[in-house]
N, C-alpha and C positions, 0 to 999 in steps of 0.2 A: 520553514521550508529550507531544505538544504541549498547550498550554493550550486553544487553539481550533483548529478545523479549518482556518481561513484561514491559519494558519502554514504549512500544507503548500502550498508554492509551487513544487513540482518541475515538470518538463516535462510537456507534454501531447502531444507528438509527437516523432518522431525515433527514433533507436536509442540505447538506454541500456546502458552496460556497468557492471554492478555490481562493486564491489570484492570481493576474496576473503573479507573478513570477513562479507559478506552472502550470497555465493553461491560456494561452493567447487567447484561442478560444472564439467564441460567446456564447457557453454553458459552464458556469463555475460552475453550481450548479448540485449536484448529490443527488439522493434519495437513501439512504442506504438500504431501504426495497425493492429496485428493483435490482436484482442480476446483470443485465447488467451495471447499473449505478455504483454499488459498485465495480465491476471489473475494470471498466474504471477509476474510481477515484484512486484505488490502483495502477494500472499500471502507471498512470500519476504521482502520488506522488512519487512512487519508482524511476521512471526514472528522474524526474525533480528536486527533492529536493536537495538543496545545503547544508542543515544543518540537524543535528539530530533533531533539534527543530521542523522542518517541519514534519518529520516522526512521532515524538511523538505526535504532535498535531492532525494529520489527520488519522493516522493508529492505529488500535487496534489489539493487538496480537492474540486474539481468532479469530477475523474475518480474519486476514491475514492467519492464519493456514487453515481456511476453504476455502479461495479463492485461495491459492497458486497454487494448481494443474491446475487451469484454467487461471492463469495470463500469458499473452503473453508478455514476456520481452526479451530484447536483451540477447543473450547467455552470454556475459561477466557480465552483471548485475545479471542475475540469478545465475551464478557461484559464484559471490562475496557474495551474500546473503546466498547461501548454504554453502559456506566455513565458514561463520560466524555462521550460524544457521543450523547445520546438520539435526535437527529435521524437517526442511522444506522439505528436500529430502525424508525423511521417510514418511512424510505426503503425498507427491505426489505419493508414490509407491502404 
């Protein structure tokens, strides 16, 4: 997990192809201009990333703040992120 959200400097547009260690399904490309694709990409990266490098590469702080209220994450994962970044909880309110 990054120390601060601003470490998340991933793309905000375009088509992103996730590597197999993050998404092993048949559809590994996501269009960030499509809200459903962006949400799915963020949920997958947050759940499956093993290193902060994955998070920094594929997530963007501003986009995460916008999408956070709509992301369906396991409660322990959501709680971990909110504990580290309380501003996400305020964003969801």
